[in-house]
matplotlib code that plots the C-alpha trace (Angstrom):
import matplotlib.pyplot as plt

x = [-2.1, -3.8, -1.1, 1.4, -0.4, -0.7, 3.0, 4.1, 2.5, 3.8, 7.1, 6.7, 5.7, 8.5, 11.0, 9.9, 9.6, 13.1, 14.3, 12.3, 14.3, 17.5, 17.0, 15.8, 18.7, 21.0, 19.5, 19.2, 23.1, 23.6, 21.2, 23.9, 26.4, 24.9, 24.6, 20.4, 18.0, 15.5, 12.7, 13.7, 13.4, 10.3, 9.1, 11.0, 9.0, 5.7, 6.2, 7.5, 5.7, 2.3, 2.2, 4.2, 1.5, -1.4, -0.4, 0.1, -3.2, -4.8, -2.8, -4.0, -7.8, -7.4, -4.0, -4.9, -6.2, -5.1, -4.6, -2.1, 0.6, -0.3, -0.5, 2.8, 4.2, 2.8, 3.7, 7.6, 7.3, 6.2, 9.2, 11.1, 10.0, 10.7, 14.2, 15.3, 13.6, 15.8, 19.0, 22.3, 24.0, 23.0, 23.5, 19.6, 18.2, 19.5, 17.0, 14.3, 16.0, 14.7, 11.4, 12.2, 13.5, 9.9, 8.2, 9.5, 8.1, 4.8, 5.7, 3.3, 4.8, 2.3, 3.3, 6.8, 6.4, 4.4, 6.7, 9.5, 8.2, 7.2, 11.0, 12.7, 10.1, 11.0, 14.4, 14.3, 12.6, 15.5, 18.5, 16.6, 16.1, 19.8, 20.9, 18.8, 20.5, 23.8, 24.9, 25.2, 28.3, 30.4, 32.5, 30.0, 27.4, 28.7, 27.1, 23.9, 24.2, 25.1, 21.7, 19.4, 21.3, 21.4, 17.5, 16.6, 18.3, 17.2, 13.2, 13.6, 15.4, 13.0, 10.1, 11.5, 11.9, 8.5, 7.1, 8.8, 7.8, 4.3, 4.1, 5.9, 3.5, 0.2, 1.5, 2.3, -0.9, -2.8, -0.5, -1.5, -5.1, -4.5, -2.9, -5.5, -8.0, -6.3, -5.5, -9.4, -9.8, -7.5, -8.8, -12.2, -10.8, -9.0, -12.2, -14.2, -11.5, -10.9, -14.8, -15.2, -12.4, -14.4, -17.3, -16.2, -14.4, -17.8, -19.7, -17.9, -20.4, -24.2, -24.0, -21.2, -22.6, -21.9, -19.5, -16.7, -18.6, -20.1, -16.7, -15.4, -18.0, -17.7, -13.9, -14.7, -16.8, -14.5, -11.8, -13.4, -14.5, -10.7, -9.7, -8.3, -7.8, -9.9, -7.2, -6.4, -10.2, -10.3, -7.2, -9.1, -11.9, -10.3, -7.7, -11.1, -12.6, -9.5, -9.5, -10.6, -9.0, -7.3, -10.4, -9.3, -7.0, -9.5, -11.5, -15.1, -16.2, -14.2, -16.0, -19.4, -19.1, -22.5, -21.1, -17.8, -14.7, -11.9, -8.4, -7.3, -10.2, -9.3, -5.9, -6.7, -9.3, -6.7, -4.6, -6.5, -4.6, -1.3, -2.7, -4.0, -0.9, 1.1, -1.4, -1.1, 2.2, 4.0, 1.1, 1.9, -1.8, -1.9, 0.9, 0.3, -2.7, -2.0, -2.2, -5.7, -5.5, -2.8, -3.5, -7.2, -7.7, -4.7, -6.2, -5.0, -4.1, -1.8, -4.1, -4.8, -3.2, -1.0, 1.8, 0.3, 0.6, -0.4, -1.5, 0.1, 2.1, -0.8, -1.1, -3.9, -5.7, -5.9, -7.1, -10.2, -10.5, -10.6, -13.7, -15.7, -15.2, -16.2, -19.4, -20.4, -19.6, -22.1, -24.7, -25.1, -26.4, -24.0, -24.1, -23.5, -25.8, -28.4, -27.4, -27.2, -29.4, -28.6, -28.2, -26.1, -23.5, -23.3, -22.6, -20.1, -18.1, -18.2, -17.0, -14.5, -13.0, -9.4, -8.9, -9.9, -10.6, -8.4, -10.1, -10.0, -11.1, -14.0, -15.5, -15.5, -17.5, -19.7, -20.7, -21.3, -23.6, -25.6, -25.9, -25.8, -26.2, -29.0, -29.3, -29.9, -26.7, -27.6, -25.3, -24.8, -23.5, -22.0, -21.0, -17.7, -19.0, -21.6, -19.4, -17.9, -21.4, -22.2, -18.6, -18.3, -21.9, -20.9, -17.3, -18.4, -20.5, -18.1, -15.2, -18.0, -19.3, -15.6, -14.6, -17.6, -17.2, -20.2, -20.7, -19.8, -17.2, -13.8, -12.1, -10.6, -12.7, -9.8, -7.1, -9.1, -7.0, -8.1, -9.1, -6.9, -9.8, -10.2, -6.3, -5.4, -8.0, -6.9, -3.0, -3.8, -6.0, -2.7, -0.5, -2.3, -1.5, 1.2, 3.3, 2.9, 6.1, 6.5, 7.5, 5.0, 5.9, 4.9, 5.2, 5.1, 4.5, 7.1, 6.1, 2.6, 1.8, 3.9, 2.0, -1.4, -0.4, 0.6, -1.4, -4.5, -5.6, -6.8, -3.0, -2.2, -4.5, -3.3, -0.2, -1.3, -3.6, -0.2, 1.4, -1.4, -1.0, 2.8, 2.4, -0.5, 2.0, 4.6, 3.2, -0.2, -0.5, 0.4, -2.5, -2.5, -4.1, -4.5, -2.8, -2.8, -3.0, -0.2, 1.0, 0.1, 0.5, 1.5, 1.9, 4.1, 3.7, 7.3, 9.6, 12.6, 13.9, 15.0, 16.7, 13.5, 11.6, 14.5, 14.5, 10.6, 11.1, 14.1, 11.4, 8.9, 11.6, 12.6, 8.9, 8.3, 11.1, 9.8, 6.8, 8.6, 10.4, 7.3, 4.4, 4.1, 1.4, 4.0, 6.6, 9.0, 7.7, 10.0, 8.9, 10.3, 9.7, 9.9, 10.0, 10.2, 10.4, 7.4, 9.6, 9.2, 6.3, 4.5, 4.9, 1.2, 0.2, 0.6, 4.4, 4.7, 3.2, 5.3, 8.7, 7.7, 6.6, 10.3, 11.9, 10.3, 11.4, 14.8, 14.6, 13.3, 16.1, 19.0, 19.7, 19.7, 18.1, 14.8, 14.0, 15.2, 14.9, 14.0, 16.7, 16.2, 18.5, 19.0, 17.6, 18.7, 16.0, 18.5, 17.7, 20.6, 19.7, 16.2, 18.2, 20.6, 17.7, 15.5, 18.9, 19.5, 15.8, 16.3, 19.2, 17.6, 14.7, 15.9, 16.9, 20.1, 23.6, 25.5, 23.0, 24.4, 28.2, 27.3, 25.6, 27.4, 30.2, 29.6, 30.4, 27.6, 25.5, 25.7, 25.3, 22.0, 20.8, 21.2, 19.4, 16.8, 16.5, 16.9, 13.6, 11.9, 12.8, 11.9, 8.4, 8.3, 6.9, 8.4, 11.8, 12.5, 15.4, 16.4, 19.0, 20.7, 22.2, 24.1, 24.7, 27.1, 25.8, 29.1, 31.1, 34.2, 34.5, 34.2, 37.3, 37.7, 38.5, 35.3, 33.1, 34.4, 34.2, 30.4, 29.9, 31.3, 29.0, 26.3, 27.0, 27.4, 24.3, 22.3, 24.1, 23.0, 19.6, 19.3, 21.6, 21.3, 18.0, 19.3, 22.4, 24.3, 26.0, 28.1, 27.0, 29.0, 31.1, 28.3, 25.4, 24.6, 21.9, 20.4, 17.7, 15.6, 12.2, 9.2, 7.3, 9.3, 10.6, 7.9, 7.7, 10.6, 9.4, 10.1, 13.8, 14.6, 13.3, 15.2, 18.7, 18.6, 17.8, 20.8, 23.3, 22.0, 22.1, 25.7, 27.0, 25.9, 26.6, 24.6, 26.5, 25.4, 21.7, 20.3, 18.2, 16.4, 14.6, 12.8, 11.7, 9.6, 10.4, 8.5, 10.5, 10.4, 12.1, 9.3, 8.9, 5.9, 6.0, 8.0, 7.8, 10.8, 10.8]
y = [36.3, 39.3, 39.9, 40.0, 42.2, 44.7, 44.4, 44.9, 48.0, 49.4, 48.7, 50.2, 53.6, 53.4, 52.5, 55.4, 58.0, 57.2, 57.8, 61.2, 62.2, 61.0, 63.1, 66.3, 65.8, 66.0, 68.7, 70.9, 70.3, 71.4, 74.6, 75.3, 75.2, 77.3, 74.8, 75.0, 77.2, 77.1, 77.4, 74.4, 72.2, 73.6, 72.4, 69.2, 68.5, 69.3, 67.3, 64.1, 64.7, 65.0, 62.0, 60.3, 61.8, 60.7, 57.0, 57.1, 58.5, 55.7, 52.9, 54.5, 54.0, 50.7, 49.0, 45.9, 48.5, 46.3, 49.9, 51.1, 49.5, 51.9, 54.9, 54.2, 53.8, 56.9, 59.0, 57.9, 58.3, 61.9, 62.2, 60.6, 62.8, 65.7, 65.1, 63.9, 67.1, 69.4, 67.4, 68.2, 64.5, 61.3, 59.3, 60.4, 57.4, 55.2, 56.6, 54.2, 51.5, 51.8, 51.8, 48.5, 46.7, 47.6, 46.7, 43.1, 42.1, 42.9, 39.7, 41.4, 40.9, 43.9, 46.2, 46.2, 46.0, 49.1, 50.7, 49.6, 50.8, 54.5, 54.5, 54.1, 56.4, 59.2, 58.3, 58.3, 61.6, 63.0, 61.6, 63.5, 66.6, 66.8, 65.9, 68.4, 70.9, 69.2, 68.0, 64.5, 63.9, 61.0, 61.7, 61.0, 59.1, 56.0, 57.3, 57.1, 53.9, 52.4, 54.2, 52.5, 49.3, 49.1, 50.2, 47.6, 44.7, 45.6, 45.8, 42.6, 40.7, 42.0, 40.8, 37.3, 37.2, 38.7, 35.8, 33.3, 34.5, 34.9, 31.2, 30.2, 32.1, 30.9, 27.0, 28.1, 29.8, 26.7, 24.2, 26.6, 26.2, 22.5, 22.3, 24.1, 21.8, 19.0, 21.0, 21.3, 18.0, 16.5, 19.0, 17.2, 13.9, 14.8, 16.0, 13.0, 10.9, 13.0, 13.1, 9.4, 8.6, 11.0, 9.7, 6.0, 7.1, 8.4, 5.5, 3.6, 5.7, 6.0, 9.1, 10.8, 10.4, 13.5, 14.8, 15.6, 17.3, 19.2, 20.1, 21.0, 23.6, 25.2, 25.3, 26.9, 30.0, 30.6, 30.7, 33.3, 35.6, 35.6, 37.1, 33.9, 33.6, 31.3, 29.1, 28.8, 28.2, 25.3, 24.1, 24.2, 22.7, 19.3, 19.4, 19.5, 16.7, 14.4, 15.3, 12.4, 9.8, 8.6, 6.8, 3.9, 2.9, 2.7, -0.2, 0.2, -1.2, 2.4, 4.3, 3.3, 2.8, 4.4, 5.1, 7.1, 5.7, 4.3, 5.8, 3.0, 3.5, 7.2, 6.7, 4.7, 7.2, 10.2, 8.1, 8.8, 12.3, 10.7, 7.8, 10.2, 12.6, 9.5, 8.3, 11.9, 12.9, 12.0, 12.6, 15.4, 16.1, 19.1, 21.2, 20.6, 18.1, 16.1, 19.3, 19.0, 15.3, 15.4, 18.9, 19.8, 18.7, 20.8, 23.8, 27.3, 27.3, 24.6, 21.6, 19.8, 16.6, 15.1, 17.5, 19.9, 22.9, 26.4, 29.5, 30.3, 27.4, 25.4, 26.0, 28.2, 25.3, 23.2, 26.0, 26.2, 22.9, 22.4, 24.8, 23.6, 19.9, 21.2, 22.7, 19.9, 17.7, 19.8, 20.7, 17.0, 13.7, 11.4, 7.8, 8.8, 12.1, 14.1, 17.3, 20.6, 23.0, 26.4, 28.7, 26.2, 25.6, 29.4, 30.0, 27.0, 28.5, 31.8, 30.4, 28.6, 31.6, 32.4, 28.6, 25.9, 28.1, 31.1, 34.4, 35.9, 32.6, 32.4, 35.6, 35.4, 31.9, 33.4, 36.0, 33.7, 31.7, 34.6, 36.4, 33.7, 30.2, 28.5, 26.2, 22.8, 22.3, 22.2, 21.1, 23.8, 21.4, 23.5, 22.1, 21.3, 18.7, 17.5, 16.3, 14.1, 12.8, 9.8, 7.7, 9.2, 7.2, 3.8, 4.4, 4.8, 1.9, -0.3, 0.6, 0.9, -2.9, -4.2, -2.1, -2.9, -5.8, -8.3, -11.6, -13.2, -10.7, -11.7, -9.1, -9.3, -6.9, -5.9, -5.1, -4.8, -7.2, -10.7, -13.3, -16.4, -18.3, -15.5, -15.0, -18.2, -18.5, -15.5, -16.3, -19.9, -18.4, -15.8, -19.2, -20.9, -18.7, -19.6, -16.6, -15.9, -15.4, -14.0, -14.3, -15.8, -14.2, -15.0, -12.4, -12.6, -9.7, -11.2, -10.8, -10.6, -12.5, -10.3, -7.1, -8.5, -9.5, -6.2, -3.8, -5.7, -7.0, -4.0, -2.9, -6.0, -5.4, -1.9, -3.8, -5.8, -2.8, -0.9, -4.0, -4.1, -0.6, -0.8, -4.2, -2.5, 0.2, -2.8, -3.2, -2.3, -5.9, -7.3, -10.0, -9.9, -11.8, -12.7, -16.3, -17.1, -14.7, -12.8, -13.6, -12.3, -14.1, -12.2, -12.9, -10.4, -10.6, -10.1, -10.0, -8.5, -11.1, -11.6, -8.2, -6.2, -8.4, -7.9, -4.5, -4.4, -6.2, -4.2, -1.1, -3.0, -3.4, 0.3, 1.4, -1.0, 0.8, 3.9, 3.5, 2.1, 5.4, 7.3, 5.8, 5.9, 3.3, 1.0, -1.2, -4.0, -3.9, -6.9, -8.6, -11.7, -12.5, -16.4, -16.0, -18.3, -17.8, -18.7, -19.3, -22.9, -24.5, -27.1, -25.1, -25.3, -23.2, -26.0, -26.4, -22.6, -22.2, -25.0, -23.2, -20.1, -21.4, -23.1, -19.8, -18.1, -20.9, -20.4, -16.4, -17.1, -19.3, -17.4, -13.9, -10.7, -12.0, -10.3, -12.0, -15.4, -16.7, -20.5, -22.7, -26.4, -29.2, -29.6, -27.3, -29.8, -32.0, -35.0, -35.1, -36.9, -36.5, -38.4, -41.5, -41.5, -41.5, -44.4, -46.3, -46.2, -46.8, -49.9, -51.3, -50.8, -52.7, -55.5, -57.5, -58.4, -58.3, -56.6, -54.7, -51.1, -51.7, -50.0, -47.2, -46.3, -47.3, -51.0, -49.8, -46.7, -49.3, -51.3, -48.6, -47.5, -51.5, -51.5, -48.2, -49.8, -52.7, -50.9, -48.8, -51.7, -53.3, -49.8, -50.5, -47.8, -48.9, -46.1, -44.4, -41.4, -41.3, -37.6, -36.9, -33.3, -31.8, -28.8, -26.7, -23.5, -21.0, -20.5, -24.0, -21.9, -19.7, -21.5, -23.4, -27.3, -26.0, -23.9, -26.7, -29.0, -26.2, -26.1, -29.7, -29.7, -26.9, -29.0, -32.0, -30.3, -28.6, -32.1, -33.8, -30.4, -31.1, -34.8, -34.9, -39.5, -39.6, -40.7, -41.2, -39.3, -41.0, -39.3, -40.1, -37.9, -35.1, -32.6, -34.7, -36.4, -39.0, -38.8, -41.5, -40.9, -43.1, -41.2, -42.2, -40.6, -37.5, -36.5, -35.0, -35.1, -31.8, -30.3, -31.5, -30.4, -26.8, -26.8, -27.7, -25.5, -22.8, -23.8, -24.1, -20.9, -18.8, -20.4, -20.1, -16.4, -16.4, -17.0, -18.3, -22.1, -23.7, -26.4, -28.9, -31.9, -35.4, -37.3, -40.9, -43.1, -46.7, -49.0, -50.4, -53.9, -52.8, -52.4, -49.5, -47.3, -43.9, -41.5, -37.9, -35.0, -31.5]
z = [-19.7, -18.3, -15.8, -18.6, -20.6, -17.8, -16.7, -20.4, -20.9, -17.8, -18.4, -22.1, -21.0, -18.2, -20.6, -23.3, -20.0, -19.1, -22.8, -23.0, -19.7, -20.7, -23.7, -22.1, -19.8, -23.3, -24.6, -21.2, -21.2, -25.2, -23.7, -21.0, -23.4, -25.9, -28.5, -28.3, -27.0, -24.2, -26.7, -28.3, -25.1, -24.6, -28.0, -27.3, -24.1, -25.8, -28.8, -26.8, -23.1, -24.4, -26.4, -22.9, -20.6, -22.9, -22.8, -19.1, -18.7, -20.6, -18.9, -15.1, -16.8, -18.1, -17.9, -19.9, -23.0, -26.1, -28.1, -25.6, -28.0, -31.0, -29.0, -27.2, -31.2, -32.2, -29.4, -29.8, -33.5, -32.5, -31.1, -33.2, -36.1, -34.2, -33.3, -36.8, -38.6, -35.8, -35.5, -37.2, -37.2, -39.2, -36.0, -35.4, -37.2, -34.4, -32.2, -33.4, -32.2, -28.4, -30.3, -32.1, -28.8, -27.3, -30.4, -30.3, -27.0, -28.5, -31.1, -33.5, -37.2, -39.0, -36.2, -36.5, -40.3, -40.2, -38.0, -40.0, -43.5, -41.7, -40.3, -43.7, -45.7, -42.9, -43.1, -47.1, -46.9, -44.7, -47.2, -50.1, -48.4, -47.2, -50.7, -52.4, -49.7, -51.3, -47.5, -49.2, -51.2, -52.8, -49.6, -47.2, -48.8, -47.3, -43.8, -45.5, -47.0, -43.8, -42.2, -44.8, -44.7, -41.0, -40.5, -43.1, -41.8, -38.1, -38.7, -41.0, -38.5, -36.1, -38.3, -38.5, -35.2, -34.1, -36.4, -34.9, -31.1, -32.2, -33.4, -30.2, -27.8, -29.5, -29.2, -25.5, -25.1, -26.5, -24.2, -21.0, -21.7, -22.1, -19.0, -17.2, -18.4, -17.2, -14.0, -13.5, -14.3, -12.0, -9.3, -9.7, -9.5, -6.3, -4.8, -5.4, -4.1, -0.9, -0.2, -1.1, 1.4, 4.2, 3.9, 4.2, 7.6, 8.7, 7.4, 10.7, 12.8, 11.8, 14.0, 11.9, 8.4, 6.7, 9.4, 7.5, 4.9, 7.2, 9.0, 5.7, 4.5, 8.2, 7.8, 4.4, 5.7, 8.4, 6.1, 4.1, 7.0, 8.1, 4.7, 2.8, -0.7, -3.0, -3.7, 0.3, 1.1, -1.3, 0.2, 3.9, 2.4, 1.2, 4.6, 6.3, 4.6, 6.0, 9.5, 10.8, 8.5, 11.4, 12.7, 10.4, 13.1, 16.0, 17.0, 16.2, 19.6, 21.0, 18.3, 18.9, 22.5, 24.2, 27.2, 28.9, 27.4, 29.7, 30.0, 27.8, 25.4, 25.3, 25.0, 21.8, 20.5, 21.0, 18.8, 15.4, 15.0, 15.0, 12.6, 10.2, 10.6, 9.2, 6.4, 4.7, 5.6, 2.4, 0.2, -1.9, -3.7, -1.4, 0.9, 4.6, 4.1, 6.9, 9.5, 9.8, 10.8, 13.1, 14.9, 15.1, 18.6, 19.9, 22.1, 22.1, 25.7, 25.0, 26.9, 23.7, 22.2, 20.7, 20.9, 23.3, 21.0, 22.1, 20.6, 17.1, 17.3, 16.1, 12.6, 11.1, 9.4, 12.2, 14.6, 11.8, 11.6, 15.1, 15.8, 12.6, 14.0, 17.9, 16.5, 14.7, 17.5, 19.8, 17.1, 15.8, 17.5, 19.0, 20.0, 23.4, 23.6, 21.5, 19.9, 22.1, 21.7, 19.6, 22.4, 24.7, 21.1, 21.2, 24.6, 25.0, 22.2, 23.5, 26.8, 25.1, 23.3, 24.1, 25.8, 23.3, 20.2, 18.3, 19.5, 16.0, 14.5, 17.0, 16.5, 12.7, 13.0, 15.8, 13.5, 10.6, 12.7, 13.9, 10.8, 7.7, 9.0, 9.6, 12.5, 10.5, 8.1, 4.1, 1.9, -1.2, -4.1, -7.0, -10.6, -9.4, -6.7, -9.0, -11.3, -8.6, -7.2, -9.5, -9.2, -5.5, -4.5, -6.3, -4.8, -1.7, -1.5, -2.5, 0.0, 2.8, 2.1, 2.2, 5.6, 7.4, 9.8, 10.8, 11.7, 8.4, 7.3, 6.4, 8.6, 11.6, 13.8, 16.0, 13.5, 10.4, 8.3, 6.8, 9.5, 8.8, 6.6, 4.3, 4.3, 3.5, 1.0, -1.1, -0.7, -1.9, -5.2, -5.5, -5.6, -8.5, -10.9, -13.5, -12.8, -9.2, -7.3, -4.2, -0.4, 2.5, 5.9, 9.3, 11.9, 15.4, 18.5, 21.1, 24.7, 24.3, 27.3, 29.6, 27.8, 28.1, 31.9, 33.0, 30.7, 29.9, 26.9, 25.5, 25.2, 23.7, 21.1, 20.7, 20.1, 17.3, 15.7, 15.2, 13.6, 11.5, 10.3, 9.8, 7.6, 5.4, 4.0, 3.4, -0.4, -2.0, -3.3, -0.2, 1.6, 5.2, 7.6, 11.4, 11.5, 15.4, 18.4, 18.0, 14.5, 11.2, 7.7, 5.0, 1.2, -0.8, -4.8, -5.7, -9.0, -7.7, -5.7, -1.9, -1.7, -2.2, 0.5, 2.6, 2.5, 3.0, 6.0, 7.3, 7.0, 8.9, 11.8, 11.6, 11.8, 14.8, 16.4, 15.8, 17.2, 20.4, 20.7, 20.0, 21.4, 24.9, 24.6, 22.9, 25.3, 23.9, 20.5, 19.4, 16.4, 14.6, 11.1, 9.3, 5.2, 3.0, -0.9, -3.5, -6.4, -7.5, -8.9, -7.0, -3.6, -2.2, 0.7, 3.5, 2.7, 2.6, 6.0, 7.3, 5.9, 7.2, 10.9, 10.7, 9.8, 12.6, 15.1, 13.9, 14.5, 17.8, 19.1, 17.6, 19.9, 18.0, 14.9, 14.0, 10.9, 8.6, 5.0, 5.3, 3.5, 2.7, 3.6, 0.2, -2.3, -4.8, -3.4, -2.2, 1.5, 2.9, 6.5, 6.1, 4.1, 7.3, 10.0, 7.7, 7.8, 11.3, 12.6, 9.9, 11.4, 15.0, 14.2, 12.3, 14.8, 13.0, 15.3, 12.7, 10.9, 12.1, 10.6, 7.9, 9.7, 12.8, 14.8, 16.4, 19.5, 19.1, 18.0, 20.5, 23.2, 20.8, 21.4, 25.1, 25.6, 24.0, 26.1, 29.1, 28.0, 27.4, 30.9, 32.8, 31.3, 28.4, 25.1, 22.7, 21.9, 20.4, 17.9, 16.6, 14.2, 14.3, 10.9, 11.1, 8.1, 7.1, 5.4, 3.5, 3.7, 1.6, 4.8, 7.8, 8.8, 9.7, 13.4, 13.4, 12.5, 14.7, 17.7, 16.6, 16.9, 19.9, 21.3, 20.1, 22.0, 24.9, 24.4, 23.9, 27.1, 29.1, 28.2, 28.3, 31.4, 32.4, 30.7, 26.9, 24.8, 22.4, 19.1, 16.9, 13.3, 11.0, 11.0, 11.2, 12.4, 16.1, 17.2, 20.4, 21.8, 24.8, 26.7, 25.1, 27.9, 30.7, 29.1, 27.3, 23.6, 21.9, 20.5, 23.7, 24.3, 20.6, 21.4, 24.3, 22.6, 19.9, 22.5, 24.3, 21.3, 19.6, 22.9, 23.5, 19.7, 19.2, 15.4, 12.4, 9.9, 10.6, 10.8, 12.7, 11.5, 12.8, 11.5, 14.1, 14.5, 17.1, 17.5, 19.9, 22.3, 21.1, 18.0, 15.6, 13.8, 15.1, 12.9, 11.4, 10.7, 9.3, 10.7]

ax = plt.figure().add_subplot(projection="3d")
ax.plot(x, y, z, "-o")
ax.set_aspect("equal")
plt.show()
């Protein structure tokens, strides 16, 4: 508001000065034409210039002087009286209008009312004087009437407008004051949140307790000494607090390793800069919040990481934080060494001036270290921080407890997501809620054996950590756990339906592709995702896991597919294929010659019985019977010829895998049965997997799905056991 008052006073004085100059030029022209004397112009300049000069001097001494507006009004009015007294035209009354325009800007009704009354008084006096001199007659009285009416209307309208303007301005001032208070509250909350996060990151290593806080203070001191404004210094302080946030993605075993890091471990450690940048890049609390986290390990000579920036290419804030971070690392105890002596630290900073550190920033910091800073860092707590203190300590304690892995921790130490037992527990609890709806995702990193074999298990762990980081941002409510070695289980609460889940999954796949392109440590980052919906009552976790596993299996068999939503054979509950297989088994084990007449064709039934006899004669004790059922995703869009072609391809797939070691029977237009010797051919699951893989790779489309049901019967035709897949 002070700047507004200053600008208003300045603009009014400039406006008044312009009016005086215009009148002076006009009168000077009249002097040249012989209509006025030079003495008149000199008196005019004295009557108008002296008040204007006085007001200007007052403004120079105190631009915020509140009474300056009254001086301007009085000075202008002196000029107006001189012009009114010496003019020979009735239009002189209009000279008051510029003053009226100025007064509206002050939005002070009383000032306008007083000025209006004075203007009307002097104009009425002038009218009376002219009437006494018989200059006003009935013939020219109309001009006088217009003069009085116009002045009255102008001042009355200005008075009303000023009243309204003043009311609005008062409301605005109150609103701005309220916003300022809210802004301060938000700023305090922001500081509390940022400091809590920073302290939680530091808590991953006992030797870095308070590191972010110290780096923040050092950075603020540097910013102050290189001439930054108060607002910029506060931004530096906040940004520096989060410079190490990316360490949340670095395994504790690497952070706390007492010895020298291996090349692979060092690469993992370097990754914390890009992780931090990714975490902070879309947060709009502060402009450039991610700069400190991403670039504080860049070097002035261009030999830093992650991007090898050089000189002024490195953001100024990052150069400041980089020096403060290095100083704290040298002057603090670390897991791998004791703190360095003060002289050694100063010597090292001087040595790296111009290579690792910006020379100007280095000089400012060295001056601070030599004259103002004690060797042992002391935290200065101001009122701003004390307001955040109590809540910060409690929140930090809670967060530290939750993220610190231990022997009995719920967290997987490598990926920092839930262990399987904990994840399944929380997912099961979520499923028990009556209104719970969502999706269960089984996410697998493919080709992990190749990665571990070629690059070592640490590189494989890095792939898993990267995937865990991608999954964390999928949804705030997502429950994530390490399910199997290279698989993660995710439960995403959802009220938006399949399309929303599909968009989230595609975003995960897109992010994985980006990591593969941009991260040199990521190779062949191929994901497969099986999805099942939890949208019906009575679905327990074991059933959902089975469905998600089947969906994942489907993805792995169909080339070019990254994810798949599980679909049951008959979502209405009529499991036709299950009944069909039970009928086949019942017919084969009944011992009746014509038992299969209503099940399959007689010739096919005879072939199946003869196969059982051959298996028994060869000494085997069990036979595996598998029924394949093909289901099109959209019945209306696939022609009969297309379905028949797909089923012929299924026949070829079964024959290619079985060769002469089993038989194949046509059960219906969309179903096939095969039988094999369970003792000689091994587990039927392997055979089924090979058949489905052969079919999907040959078919190359995604408009048809294969399902199968399996049974085992004894070679003497006694029913052994049945199960469904």
